[in-house]
N, CA, C and O atoms as CSV, one atom per row, in Angstrom:
chain,resi,resn,atom,element,x,y,z
A,1,MET,N,N,87.396,113.479,92.338
A,1,MET,CA,C,88.680,112.830,92.422
A,1,MET,C,C,89.371,112.741,91.065
A,1,MET,O,O,90.328,111.977,90.933
A,2,ALA,N,N,88.948,113.458,90.090
A,2,ALA,CA,C,89.534,113.380,88.763
A,2,ALA,C,C,90.896,114.066,88.683
A,2,ALA,O,O,91.467,114.162,87.597
A,3,ASP,N,N,91.405,114.525,89.761
A,3,ASP,CA,C,92.676,115.208,89.901
A,3,ASP,C,C,93.833,114.271,89.542
A,3,ASP,O,O,93.809,113.100,89.921
A,4,MET,N,N,94.836,114.760,88.825
A,4,MET,CA,C,95.955,113.927,88.408
A,4,MET,C,C,97.152,114.047,89.350
A,4,MET,O,O,98.247,113.621,88.981
A,5,ILE,N,N,96.994,114.596,90.525
A,5,ILE,CA,C,98.075,114.718,91.493
A,5,ILE,C,C,98.502,113.324,91.932
A,5,ILE,O,O,97.665,112.480,92.252
A,6,THR,N,N,99.829,113.087,91.944
A,6,THR,CA,C,100.336,111.797,92.403
A,6,THR,C,C,99.954,111.610,93.858
A,6,THR,O,O,100.199,112.486,94.688
A,7,PRO,N,N,99.355,110.471,94.169
A,7,PRO,CA,C,98.933,110.247,95.558
A,7,PRO,C,C,100.123,109.965,96.475
A,7,PRO,O,O,101.175,109.502,96.033
A,8,CYS,N,N,99.933,110.254,97.747
A,8,CYS,CA,C,100.894,109.882,98.784
A,8,CYS,C,C,100.521,108.480,99.245
A,8,CYS,O,O,99.340,108.151,99.357
A,9,VAL,N,N,101.519,107.665,99.508
A,9,VAL,CA,C,101.276,106.304,99.978
A,9,VAL,C,C,101.790,106.180,101.394
A,9,VAL,O,O,102.889,106.631,101.717
A,10,ARG,N,N,100.974,105.556,102.240
A,10,ARG,CA,C,101.359,105.331,103.633
A,10,ARG,C,C,100.776,104.011,104.104
A,10,ARG,O,O,99.790,103.524,103.551
A,11,PRO,N,N,101.394,103.433,105.134
A,11,PRO,CA,C,100.813,102.206,105.691
A,11,PRO,C,C,99.560,102.525,106.497
A,11,PRO,O,O,99.463,103.583,107.118
A,12,ALA,N,N,98.618,101.616,106.482
A,12,ALA,CA,C,97.390,101.773,107.260
A,12,ALA,C,C,97.667,101.467,108.723
A,12,ALA,O,O,98.562,100.691,109.058
A,13,GLY,N,N,96.882,102.091,109.579
A,13,GLY,CA,C,96.910,101.804,111.005
A,13,GLY,C,C,95.506,101.442,111.469
A,13,GLY,O,O,94.552,101.491,110.692
A,14,ARG,N,N,95.391,101.087,112.712
A,14,ARG,CA,C,94.084,100.678,113.251
A,14,ARG,C,C,92.997,101.730,113.049
A,14,ARG,O,O,91.835,101.394,112.823
A,15,ALA,N,N,93.378,102.996,113.129
A,15,ALA,CA,C,92.398,104.078,113.002
A,15,ALA,C,C,91.788,104.155,111.605
A,15,ALA,O,O,90.764,104.813,111.419
A,16,ASP,N,N,92.392,103.499,110.626
A,16,ASP,CA,C,91.898,103.535,109.249
A,16,ASP,C,C,90.836,102.480,108.963
A,16,ASP,O,O,90.308,102.434,107.852
A,17,CYS,N,N,90.517,101.652,109.914
A,17,CYS,CA,C,89.639,100.502,109.702
A,17,CYS,C,C,88.323,100.866,109.021
A,17,CYS,O,O,88.023,100.340,107.949
A,18,GLY,N,N,87.558,101.728,109.602
A,18,GLY,CA,C,86.243,102.068,109.047
A,18,GLY,C,C,86.329,102.627,107.642
A,18,GLY,O,O,85.548,102.253,106.767
A,19,ALA,N,N,87.279,103.525,107.426
A,19,ALA,CA,C,87.428,104.147,106.108
A,19,ALA,C,C,87.830,103.124,105.057
A,19,ALA,O,O,87.325,103.164,103.935
A,20,VAL,N,N,88.727,102.210,105.397
A,20,VAL,CA,C,89.191,101.213,104.427
A,20,VAL,C,C,88.071,100.219,104.102
A,20,VAL,O,O,87.854,99.900,102.933
A,21,LEU,N,N,87.371,99.734,105.104
A,21,LEU,CA,C,86.277,98.793,104.841
A,21,LEU,C,C,85.193,99.440,103.980
A,21,LEU,O,O,84.652,98.794,103.083
A,22,ALA,N,N,84.870,100.703,104.241
A,22,ALA,CA,C,83.884,101.419,103.426
A,22,ALA,C,C,84.421,101.615,102.005
A,22,ALA,O,O,83.678,101.467,101.035
A,23,PHE,N,N,85.699,101.945,101.884
A,23,PHE,CA,C,86.332,102.133,100.574
A,23,PHE,C,C,86.252,100.860,99.743
A,23,PHE,O,O,85.908,100.911,98.562
A,24,TRP,N,N,86.566,99.722,100.348
A,24,TRP,CA,C,86.535,98.458,99.612
A,24,TRP,C,C,85.142,98.139,99.090
A,24,TRP,O,O,85.009,97.529,98.029
A,25,ARG,N,N,84.103,98.540,99.815
A,25,ARG,CA,C,82.735,98.290,99.335
A,25,ARG,C,C,82.461,99.064,98.042
A,25,ARG,O,O,81.641,98.639,97.228
A,26,VAL,N,N,83.142,100.191,97.851
A,26,VAL,CA,C,82.954,101.022,96.660
A,26,VAL,C,C,83.948,100.672,95.558
A,26,VAL,O,O,83.588,100.633,94.382
A,27,ALA,N,N,85.197,100.417,95.940
A,27,ALA,CA,C,86.279,100.336,94.950
A,27,ALA,C,C,86.782,98.933,94.638
A,27,ALA,O,O,87.352,98.713,93.569
A,28,ALA,N,N,86.585,97.982,95.540
A,28,ALA,CA,C,87.132,96.637,95.333
A,28,ALA,C,C,86.131,95.760,94.596
A,28,ALA,O,O,84.919,95.936,94.718
A,29,GLU,N,N,86.650,94.829,93.842
A,29,GLU,CA,C,85.814,93.863,93.133
A,29,GLU,C,C,85.537,92.700,94.078
A,29,GLU,O,O,86.465,91.999,94.480
A,30,GLY,N,N,84.305,92.492,94.427
A,30,GLY,CA,C,83.956,91.396,95.321
A,30,GLY,C,C,84.293,91.695,96.771
A,30,GLY,O,O,84.778,92.774,97.112
A,31,THR,N,N,84.025,90.720,97.601
A,31,THR,CA,C,84.325,90.853,99.022
A,31,THR,C,C,85.205,89.693,99.452
A,31,THR,O,O,85.304,88.673,98.771
A,32,SER,N,N,85.833,89.876,100.588
A,32,SER,CA,C,86.712,88.854,101.139
A,32,SER,C,C,86.147,88.386,102.466
A,32,SER,O,O,85.424,89.119,103.140
A,33,ILE,N,N,86.475,87.181,102.827
A,33,ILE,CA,C,86.046,86.617,104.105
A,33,ILE,C,C,86.582,87.433,105.279
A,33,ILE,O,O,86.045,87.368,106.385
A,34,SER,N,N,87.642,88.201,105.031
A,34,SER,CA,C,88.281,88.996,106.089
A,34,SER,C,C,87.872,90.463,106.071
A,34,SER,O,O,88.483,91.272,106.769
A,35,ASP,N,N,86.869,90.824,105.304
A,35,ASP,CA,C,86.435,92.215,105.214
A,35,ASP,C,C,85.560,92.596,106.408
A,35,ASP,O,O,84.368,92.869,106.271
A,36,ASP,N,N,86.184,92.605,107.565
A,36,ASP,CA,C,85.495,93.041,108.768
A,36,ASP,C,C,86.537,93.641,109.713
A,36,ASP,O,O,87.738,93.574,109.451
A,37,GLU,N,N,86.069,94.222,110.800
A,37,GLU,CA,C,86.973,94.894,111.728
A,37,GLU,C,C,88.027,93.938,112.291
A,37,GLU,O,O,89.197,94.304,112.404
A,38,ALA,N,N,87.624,92.731,112.640
A,38,ALA,CA,C,88.587,91.770,113.207
A,38,ALA,C,C,89.662,91.404,112.179
A,38,ALA,O,O,90.843,91.326,112.517
A,39,GLY,N,N,89.256,91.182,110.934
A,39,GLY,CA,C,90.221,90.853,109.887
A,39,GLY,C,C,91.178,92.000,109.616
A,39,GLY,O,O,92.380,91.796,109.447
A,40,PHE,N,N,90.630,93.208,109.577
A,40,PHE,CA,C,91.458,94.390,109.353
A,40,PHE,C,C,92.503,94.538,110.465
A,40,PHE,O,O,93.689,94.720,110.193
A,41,ARG,N,N,92.052,94.457,111.705
A,41,ARG,CA,C,92.977,94.619,112.840
A,41,ARG,C,C,94.040,93.525,112.858
A,41,ARG,O,O,95.205,93.795,113.149
A,42,ARG,N,N,93.648,92.314,112.554
A,42,ARG,CA,C,94.607,91.216,112.512
A,42,ARG,C,C,95.707,91.511,111.485
A,42,ARG,O,O,96.888,91.279,111.743
A,43,LEU,N,N,95.305,92.021,110.331
A,43,LEU,CA,C,96.274,92.352,109.288
A,43,LEU,C,C,97.244,93.434,109.753
A,43,LEU,O,O,98.457,93.241,109.680
A,44,VAL,N,N,96.733,94.562,110.227
A,44,VAL,CA,C,97.642,95.665,110.587
A,44,VAL,C,C,98.452,95.360,111.839
A,44,VAL,O,O,99.537,95.916,112.014
A,45,ASP,N,N,97.953,94.488,112.717
A,45,ASP,CA,C,98.719,94.111,113.901
A,45,ASP,C,C,99.781,93.058,113.579
A,45,ASP,O,O,100.880,93.094,114.132
A,46,THR,N,N,99.452,92.120,112.685
A,46,THR,CA,C,100.357,91.021,112.365
A,46,THR,C,C,101.468,91.455,111.419
A,46,THR,O,O,102.617,91.045,111.581
A,47,ASP,N,N,101.135,92.276,110.441
A,47,ASP,CA,C,102.114,92.706,109.443
A,47,ASP,C,C,101.993,94.210,109.223
A,47,ASP,O,O,101.508,94.656,108.183
A,48,PRO,N,N,102.441,94.995,110.219
A,48,PRO,CA,C,102.357,96.454,110.059
A,48,PRO,C,C,103.108,96.868,108.786
A,48,PRO,O,O,104.219,96.403,108.531
A,49,GLY,N,N,102.513,97.711,108.028
A,49,GLY,CA,C,103.134,98.149,106.783
A,49,GLY,C,C,102.655,97.385,105.565
A,49,GLY,O,O,102.948,97.784,104.438
A,50,ALA,N,N,101.923,96.294,105.762
A,50,ALA,CA,C,101.468,95.498,104.617
A,50,ALA,C,C,100.337,96.180,103.851
A,50,ALA,O,O,100.311,96.139,102.621
A,51,LEU,N,N,99.420,96.794,104.555
A,51,LEU,CA,C,98.298,97.459,103.891
A,51,LEU,C,C,98.719,98.887,103.570
A,51,LEU,O,O,98.907,99.716,104.461
A,52,LEU,N,N,98.859,99.148,102.283
A,52,LEU,CA,C,99.287,100.473,101.827
A,52,LEU,C,C,98.088,101.251,101.318
A,52,LEU,O,O,97.258,100.726,100.577
A,53,LEU,N,N,98.009,102.508,101.728
A,53,LEU,CA,C,96.919,103.387,101.324
A,53,LEU,C,C,97.460,104.510,100.456
A,53,LEU,O,O,98.488,105.108,100.775
A,54,ALA,N,N,96.772,104.797,99.361
A,54,ALA,CA,C,97.106,105.945,98.508
A,54,ALA,C,C,96.078,107.027,98.794
A,54,ALA,O,O,94.871,106.783,98.760
A,55,GLU,N,N,96.573,108.227,99.076
A,55,GLU,CA,C,95.689,109.346,99.392
A,55,GLU,C,C,96.070,110.576,98.584
A,55,GLU,O,O,97.239,110.814,98.278
A,56,ARG,N,N,95.051,111.344,98.251
A,56,ARG,CA,C,95.227,112.665,97.647
A,56,ARG,C,C,94.525,113.657,98.551
A,56,ARG,O,O,93.317,113.567,98.770
A,57,ASP,N,N,95.278,114.591,99.067
A,57,ASP,CA,C,94.714,115.595,99.982
A,57,ASP,C,C,93.916,114.953,101.104
A,57,ASP,O,O,92.855,115.450,101.482
A,58,GLY,N,N,94.429,113.843,101.641
A,58,GLY,CA,C,93.792,113.167,102.757
A,58,GLY,C,C,92.615,112.286,102.383
A,58,GLY,O,O,91.989,111.699,103.266
A,59,VAL,N,N,92.293,112.173,101.091
A,59,VAL,CA,C,91.175,111.354,100.625
A,59,VAL,C,C,91.735,110.033,100.102
A,59,VAL,O,O,92.644,110.024,99.272
A,60,LEU,N,N,91.196,108.928,100.586
A,60,LEU,CA,C,91.632,107.605,100.171
A,60,LEU,C,C,91.225,107.354,98.719
A,60,LEU,O,O,90.046,107.433,98.374
A,61,VAL,N,N,92.220,107.049,97.868
A,61,VAL,CA,C,91.936,106.780,96.460
A,61,VAL,C,C,92.377,105.378,96.034
A,61,VAL,O,O,92.031,104.931,94.940
A,62,GLY,N,N,93.140,104.677,96.888
A,62,GLY,CA,C,93.570,103.340,96.501
A,62,GLY,C,C,94.172,102.565,97.651
A,62,GLY,O,O,94.613,103.141,98.646
A,63,THR,N,N,94.186,101.238,97.502
A,63,THR,CA,C,94.784,100.355,98.506
A,63,THR,C,C,95.469,99.180,97.811
A,63,THR,O,O,95.135,98.819,96.683
A,64,VAL,N,N,96.420,98.606,98.506
A,64,VAL,CA,C,96.968,97.307,98.135
A,64,VAL,C,C,97.504,96.671,99.410
A,64,VAL,O,O,98.073,97.349,100.265
A,65,ILE,N,N,97.318,95.373,99.525
A,65,ILE,CA,C,97.933,94.627,100.619
A,65,ILE,C,C,99.178,93.965,100.040
A,65,ILE,O,O,99.097,93.184,99.092
A,66,ALA,N,N,100.329,94.287,100.624
A,66,ALA,CA,C,101.623,93.756,100.191
A,66,ALA,C,C,102.182,92.916,101.329
A,66,ALA,O,O,103.030,93.373,102.095
A,67,GLY,N,N,101.702,91.690,101.432
A,67,GLY,CA,C,102.089,90.807,102.523
A,67,GLY,C,C,103.316,89.979,102.178
A,67,GLY,O,O,103.435,89.447,101.074
A,68,PHE,N,N,104.220,89.878,103.133
A,68,PHE,CA,C,105.429,89.070,102.943
A,68,PHE,C,C,105.532,88.117,104.120
A,68,PHE,O,O,105.535,88.538,105.276
A,69,ASP,N,N,105.616,86.823,103.813
A,69,ASP,CA,C,105.668,85.811,104.871
A,69,ASP,C,C,107.080,85.271,105.099
A,69,ASP,O,O,107.268,84.265,105.783
A,70,GLY,N,N,108.062,85.948,104.520
A,70,GLY,CA,C,109.441,85.495,104.643
A,70,GLY,C,C,109.857,84.602,103.489
A,70,GLY,O,O,111.042,84.318,103.310
A,71,TRP,N,N,108.885,84.161,102.710
A,71,TRP,CA,C,109.139,83.269,101.581
A,71,TRP,C,C,108.599,83.863,100.281
A,71,TRP,O,O,109.291,83.908,99.264
A,72,ARG,N,N,107.347,84.317,100.339
A,72,ARG,CA,C,106.693,84.836,99.140
A,72,ARG,C,C,106.133,86.238,99.384
A,72,ARG,O,O,105.801,86.618,100.506
A,73,CYS,N,N,106.046,86.969,98.310
A,73,CYS,CA,C,105.480,88.321,98.321
A,73,CYS,C,C,104.084,88.248,97.705
A,73,CYS,O,O,103.938,87.990,96.510
A,74,HIS,N,N,103.069,88.475,98.523
A,74,HIS,CA,C,101.685,88.327,98.076
A,74,HIS,C,C,101.008,89.690,97.961
A,74,HIS,O,O,101.123,90.528,98.855
A,75,LEU,N,N,100.308,89.898,96.864
A,75,LEU,CA,C,99.581,91.142,96.631
A,75,LEU,C,C,98.083,90.854,96.573
A,75,LEU,O,O,97.628,89.982,95.833
A,76,TYR,N,N,97.338,91.603,97.363
A,76,TYR,CA,C,95.892,91.451,97.432
A,76,TYR,C,C,95.258,92.834,97.478
A,76,TYR,O,O,95.922,93.826,97.780
A,77,ARG,N,N,93.991,92.887,97.182
A,77,ARG,CA,C,93.167,94.075,97.393
A,77,ARG,C,C,93.718,95.334,96.743
A,77,ARG,O,O,93.652,96.421,97.318
A,78,LEU,N,N,94.269,95.177,95.520
A,78,LEU,CA,C,94.603,96.371,94.745
A,78,LEU,C,C,93.265,96.950,94.309
A,78,LEU,O,O,92.562,96.370,93.481
A,79,ALA,N,N,92.932,98.081,94.868
A,79,ALA,CA,C,91.645,98.710,94.580
A,79,ALA,C,C,91.864,100.203,94.411
A,79,ALA,O,O,92.575,100.832,95.195
A,80,VAL,N,N,91.249,100.759,93.386
A,80,VAL,CA,C,91.331,102.200,93.121
A,80,VAL,C,C,89.905,102.725,93.008
A,80,VAL,O,O,89.049,102.118,92.364
A,81,HIS,N,N,89.674,103.854,93.642
A,81,HIS,CA,C,88.338,104.449,93.587
A,81,HIS,C,C,87.941,104.658,92.124
A,81,HIS,O,O,88.770,105.082,91.319
A,82,PRO,N,N,86.685,104.366,91.768
A,82,PRO,CA,C,86.256,104.515,90.374
A,82,PRO,C,C,86.572,105.885,89.768
A,82,PRO,O,O,86.888,105.973,88.581
A,83,ASP,N,N,86.493,106.944,90.561
A,83,ASP,CA,C,86.767,108.288,90.040
A,83,ASP,C,C,88.260,108.567,89.864
A,83,ASP,O,O,88.630,109.583,89.276
A,84,ALA,N,N,89.123,107.679,90.366
A,84,ALA,CA,C,90.566,107.908,90.285
A,84,ALA,C,C,91.268,106.886,89.384
A,84,ALA,O,O,92.497,106.847,89.332
A,85,ARG,N,N,90.506,106.078,88.693
A,85,ARG,CA,C,91.108,105.050,87.836
A,85,ARG,C,C,91.728,105.669,86.592
A,85,ARG,O,O,91.327,106.736,86.129
A,86,ARG,N,N,92.728,104.953,86.066
A,86,ARG,CA,C,93.468,105.370,84.871
A,86,ARG,C,C,94.214,106.680,85.090
A,86,ARG,O,O,94.390,107.476,84.168
A,87,GLN,N,N,94.654,106.886,86.349
A,87,GLN,CA,C,95.416,108.084,86.697
A,87,GLN,C,C,96.736,107.733,87.375
A,87,GLN,O,O,97.376,108.608,87.958
A,88,GLY,N,N,97.150,106.489,87.311
A,88,GLY,CA,C,98.435,106.090,87.863
A,88,GLY,C,C,98.428,105.689,89.328
A,88,GLY,O,O,99.487,105.431,89.901
A,89,VAL,N,N,97.255,105.632,89.944
A,89,VAL,CA,C,97.171,105.283,91.368
A,89,VAL,C,C,97.651,103.852,91.600
A,89,VAL,O,O,98.437,103.605,92.515
A,90,ALA,N,N,97.193,102.922,90.795
A,90,ALA,CA,C,97.613,101.518,90.949
A,90,ALA,C,C,99.122,101.393,90.766
A,90,ALA,O,O,99.778,100.658,91.503
A,91,ARG,N,N,99.664,102.096,89.805
A,91,ARG,CA,C,101.114,102.036,89.551
A,91,ARG,C,C,101.894,102.536,90.771
A,91,ARG,O,O,102.892,101.927,91.157
A,92,VAL,N,N,101.452,103.629,91.374
A,92,VAL,CA,C,102.115,104.175,92.568
A,92,VAL,C,C,102.037,103.172,93.711
A,92,VAL,O,O,103.020,102.964,94.422
A,93,LEU,N,N,100.882,102.552,93.890
A,93,LEU,CA,C,100.726,101.549,94.947
A,93,LEU,C,C,101.619,100.332,94.699
A,93,LEU,O,O,102.265,99.837,95.622
A,94,LEU,N,N,101.654,99.855,93.464
A,94,LEU,CA,C,102.484,98.686,93.165
A,94,LEU,C,C,103.967,99.009,93.295
A,94,LEU,O,O,104.740,98.159,93.736
A,95,ASP,N,N,104.380,100.211,92.924
A,95,ASP,CA,C,105.779,100.612,93.122
A,95,ASP,C,C,106.128,100.575,94.611
A,95,ASP,O,O,107.199,100.102,94.989
A,96,ALA,N,N,105.224,101.074,95.451
A,96,ALA,CA,C,105.467,101.074,96.901
A,96,ALA,C,C,105.496,99.641,97.442
A,96,ALA,O,O,106.329,99.310,98.286
A,97,ALA,N,N,104.594,98.802,96.959
A,97,ALA,CA,C,104.564,97.400,97.397
A,97,ALA,C,C,105.847,96.687,96.993
A,97,ALA,O,O,106.436,95.961,97.793
A,98,GLU,N,N,106.278,96.892,95.759
A,98,GLU,CA,C,107.494,96.247,95.280
A,98,GLU,C,C,108.725,96.745,96.032
A,98,GLU,O,O,109.646,95.971,96.290
A,99,ALA,N,N,108.747,98.022,96.382
A,99,ALA,CA,C,109.857,98.562,97.182
A,99,ALA,C,C,109.864,97.916,98.566
A,99,ALA,O,O,110.927,97.600,99.099
A,100,ARG,N,N,108.692,97.721,99.143
A,100,ARG,CA,C,108.593,97.048,100.443
A,100,ARG,C,C,109.140,95.629,100.339
A,100,ARG,O,O,109.934,95.202,101.177
A,101,PHE,N,N,108.720,94.913,99.324
A,101,PHE,CA,C,109.183,93.540,99.146
A,101,PHE,C,C,110.700,93.470,98.973
A,101,PHE,O,O,111.363,92.627,99.578
A,102,THR,N,N,111.234,94.347,98.157
A,102,THR,CA,C,112.673,94.358,97.914
A,102,THR,C,C,113.427,94.624,99.216
A,102,THR,O,O,114.430,93.970,99.500
A,103,ALA,N,N,112.946,95.577,100.000
A,103,ALA,CA,C,113.590,95.904,101.279
A,103,ALA,C,C,113.544,94.728,102.254
A,103,ALA,O,O,114.435,94.579,103.091
A,104,LEU,N,N,112.507,93.893,102.148
A,104,LEU,CA,C,112.360,92.733,103.029
A,104,LEU,C,C,113.083,91.491,102.496
A,104,LEU,O,O,113.108,90.456,103.162
A,105,GLY,N,N,113.666,91.590,101.306
A,105,GLY,CA,C,114.373,90.457,100.722
A,105,GLY,C,C,113.536,89.616,99.780
A,105,GLY,O,O,113.959,88.533,99.376
A,106,GLY,N,N,112.362,90.093,99.428
A,106,GLY,CA,C,111.497,89.351,98.514
A,106,GLY,C,C,112.077,89.293,97.117
A,106,GLY,O,O,112.832,90.171,96.700
A,107,ARG,N,N,111.705,88.229,96.395
A,107,ARG,CA,C,112.250,88.018,95.058
A,107,ARG,C,C,111.222,88.070,93.940
A,107,ARG,O,O,111.577,88.337,92.791
A,108,ARG,N,N,109.955,87.819,94.253
A,108,ARG,CA,C,108.932,87.811,93.213
A,108,ARG,C,C,107.580,88.091,93.851
A,108,ARG,O,O,107.233,87.502,94.875
A,109,GLY,N,N,106.830,88.981,93.249
A,109,GLY,CA,C,105.489,89.264,93.735
A,109,GLY,C,C,104.476,88.407,93.018
A,109,GLY,O,O,104.603,88.144,91.822
A,110,ASP,N,N,103.466,87.970,93.754
A,110,ASP,CA,C,102.347,87.283,93.109
A,110,ASP,C,C,101.051,87.955,93.529
A,110,ASP,O,O,100.919,88.460,94.644
A,111,ALA,N,N,100.106,87.945,92.609
A,111,ALA,CA,C,98.859,88.673,92.832
A,111,ALA,C,C,97.655,87.759,92.679
A,111,ALA,O,O,97.637,86.863,91.836
A,112,MET,N,N,96.662,88.001,93.501
A,112,MET,CA,C,95.371,87.329,93.372
A,112,MET,C,C,94.503,88.232,92.487
A,112,MET,O,O,94.186,89.359,92.867
A,113,VAL,N,N,94.124,87.732,91.310
A,113,VAL,CA,C,93.347,88.522,90.359
A,113,VAL,C,C,92.153,87.689,89.912
A,113,VAL,O,O,92.319,86.569,89.430
A,114,LEU,N,N,90.973,88.223,90.067
A,114,LEU,CA,C,89.767,87.507,89.651
A,114,LEU,C,C,89.769,87.302,88.143
A,114,LEU,O,O,90.054,88.230,87.387
A,115,GLU,N,N,89.453,86.093,87.707
A,115,GLU,CA,C,89.420,85.791,86.277
A,115,GLU,C,C,88.395,86.635,85.536
A,115,GLU,O,O,88.605,86.990,84.376
A,116,ARG,N,N,87.295,86.958,86.190
A,116,ARG,CA,C,86.242,87.720,85.511
A,116,ARG,C,C,86.509,89.225,85.476
A,116,ARG,O,O,85.795,89.959,84.792
A,117,ASN,N,N,87.522,89.694,86.199
A,117,ASN,CA,C,87.794,91.133,86.285
A,117,ASN,C,C,88.810,91.542,85.213
A,117,ASN,O,O,90.008,91.638,85.480
A,118,GLU,N,N,88.311,91.781,84.002
A,118,GLU,CA,C,89.185,92.111,82.881
A,118,GLU,C,C,89.933,93.420,83.095
A,118,GLU,O,O,91.091,93.541,82.697
A,119,ARG,N,N,89.287,94.400,83.716
A,119,ARG,CA,C,89.940,95.684,83.974
A,119,ARG,C,C,91.163,95.475,84.863
A,119,ARG,O,O,92.221,96.057,84.623
A,120,ALA,N,N,91.013,94.648,85.879
A,120,ALA,CA,C,92.138,94.375,86.773
A,120,ALA,C,C,93.244,93.628,86.045
A,120,ALA,O,O,94.425,93.911,86.244
A,121,GLN,N,N,92.866,92.679,85.206
A,121,GLN,CA,C,93.876,91.934,84.459
A,121,GLN,C,C,94.703,92.869,83.587
A,121,GLN,O,O,95.918,92.706,83.479
A,122,TYR,N,N,94.058,93.837,82.972
A,122,TYR,CA,C,94.768,94.820,82.150
A,122,TYR,C,C,95.756,95.608,83.013
A,122,TYR,O,O,96.904,95.808,82.615
A,123,ALA,N,N,95.318,96.053,84.182
A,123,ALA,CA,C,96.187,96.829,85.069
A,123,ALA,C,C,97.394,96.015,85.527
A,123,ALA,O,O,98.516,96.520,85.555
A,124,TRP,N,N,97.159,94.758,85.884
A,124,TRP,CA,C,98.272,93.913,86.325
A,124,TRP,C,C,99.254,93.675,85.190
A,124,TRP,O,O,100.467,93.738,85.395
A,125,ARG,N,N,98.739,93.402,83.988
A,125,ARG,CA,C,99.631,93.201,82.836
A,125,ARG,C,C,100.444,94.461,82.558
A,125,ARG,O,O,101.641,94.382,82.284
A,126,ALA,N,N,99.802,95.612,82.628
A,126,ALA,CA,C,100.499,96.880,82.384
A,126,ALA,C,C,101.623,97.104,83.396
A,126,ALA,O,O,102.608,97.781,83.099
A,127,ALA,N,N,101.472,96.537,84.584
A,127,ALA,CA,C,102.492,96.672,85.629
A,127,ALA,C,C,103.568,95.593,85.528
A,127,ALA,O,O,104.477,95.545,86.358
A,128,GLY,N,N,103.471,94.718,84.508
A,128,GLY,CA,C,104.503,93.714,84.290
A,128,GLY,C,C,104.212,92.337,84.859
A,128,GLY,O,O,105.076,91.461,84.821
A,129,TYR,N,N,103.011,92.126,85.386
A,129,TYR,CA,C,102.627,90.825,85.936
A,129,TYR,C,C,101.967,89.990,84.848
A,129,TYR,O,O,101.375,90.528,83.912
A,130,ALA,N,N,102.074,88.675,84.979
A,130,ALA,CA,C,101.457,87.775,84.008
A,130,ALA,C,C,100.923,86.551,84.739
A,130,ALA,O,O,101.495,86.117,85.738
A,131,PRO,N,N,99.823,85.997,84.237
A,131,PRO,CA,C,99.277,84.787,84.870
A,131,PRO,C,C,100.191,83.588,84.623
A,131,PRO,O,O,100.907,83.526,83.623
A,132,GLU,N,N,100.147,82.658,85.539
A,132,GLU,CA,C,100.850,81.396,85.377
A,132,GLU,C,C,99.785,80.317,85.260
A,132,GLU,O,O,99.247,79.870,86.273
A,133,PRO,N,N,99.472,79.891,84.043
A,133,PRO,CA,C,98.331,78.993,83.829
A,133,PRO,C,C,98.474,77.619,84.479
A,133,PRO,O,O,97.485,76.898,84.614
A,134,GLN,N,N,99.671,77.250,84.877
A,134,GLN,CA,C,99.853,75.934,85.498
A,134,GLN,C,C,99.407,75.922,86.964
A,134,GLN,O,O,99.387,74.861,87.588
A,135,TRP,N,N,99.051,77.080,87.521
A,135,TRP,CA,C,98.650,77.169,88.928
A,135,TRP,C,C,97.173,77.465,89.046
A,135,TRP,O,O,96.601,78.153,88.200
A,136,ARG,N,N,96.559,76.952,90.080
A,136,ARG,CA,C,95.187,77.280,90.462
A,136,ARG,C,C,95.191,77.520,91.959
A,136,ARG,O,O,95.931,76.868,92.696
A,137,ARG,N,N,94.387,78.432,92.398
A,137,ARG,CA,C,94.259,78.713,93.827
A,137,ARG,C,C,93.361,77.654,94.446
A,137,ARG,O,O,92.268,77.389,93.946
A,138,TRP,N,N,93.818,77.060,95.518
A,138,TRP,CA,C,93.024,76.098,96.284
A,138,TRP,C,C,92.741,76.731,97.642
A,138,TRP,O,O,93.639,77.297,98.266
A,139,THR,N,N,91.510,76.637,98.094
A,139,THR,CA,C,91.162,77.231,99.379
A,139,THR,C,C,90.324,76.269,100.221
A,139,THR,O,O,89.712,75.328,99.717
A,140,LYS,N,N,90.325,76.543,101.498
A,140,LYS,CA,C,89.488,75.820,102.430
A,140,LYS,C,C,89.145,76.774,103.572
A,140,LYS,O,O,90.048,77.225,104.276
A,141,PRO,N,N,87.886,77.088,103.772
A,141,PRO,CA,C,87.513,77.938,104.900
A,141,PRO,C,C,87.892,77.239,106.219
A,141,PRO,O,O,87.685,76.036,106.381
A,142,LEU,N,N,88.441,78.007,107.137
A,142,LEU,CA,C,88.826,77.469,108.449
A,142,LEU,C,C,87.804,77.920,109.491
A,142,LEU,O,O,87.282,79.033,109.429
A,143,ARG,N,N,87.542,77.074,110.405
A,143,ARG,CA,C,86.644,77.443,111.512
A,143,ARG,C,C,87.396,78.364,112.444
A,143,ARG,O,O,88.580,78.167,112.716
A,144,SER,N,N,86.695,79.373,112.929
A,144,SER,CA,C,87.339,80.262,113.890
A,144,SER,C,C,87.419,79.577,115.256
A,144,SER,O,O,86.554,78.789,115.639
A,145,ALA,N,N,88.466,79.904,115.954
A,145,ALA,CA,C,88.709,79.283,117.263
A,145,ALA,C,C,87.780,79.792,118.332
A,145,ALA,O,O,87.867,79.361,119.481
């Protein structure tokens, strides 16, 4: 995957589930509570177009979730295959995510970035994002119905 060809970006569909979940195990930092078939399907069914895939010659090289709830533009799961890093894949994905947000009326993107993931922090900064130290993420696991 060391090829410098600009990847094509497309929205994920249900048929991409297995490939994306396997990709995240290789390319994403950490795991998410929603990294399963049910979580994947819920995402693509609830917000079609939110999960963007970058491919080169049909091979998945990157992902980003660009979710918009009508109020905020949220970015999650920016992941690039280790063999395709530092080749502009993240930039192409973020450009596509930002274009999606702009088309939907979004005004500002925010990203979930692990504090311990220095490589990711560098990529986000290079794309023009900056941390807001006055904020902390608060979470609470919800019981499934």
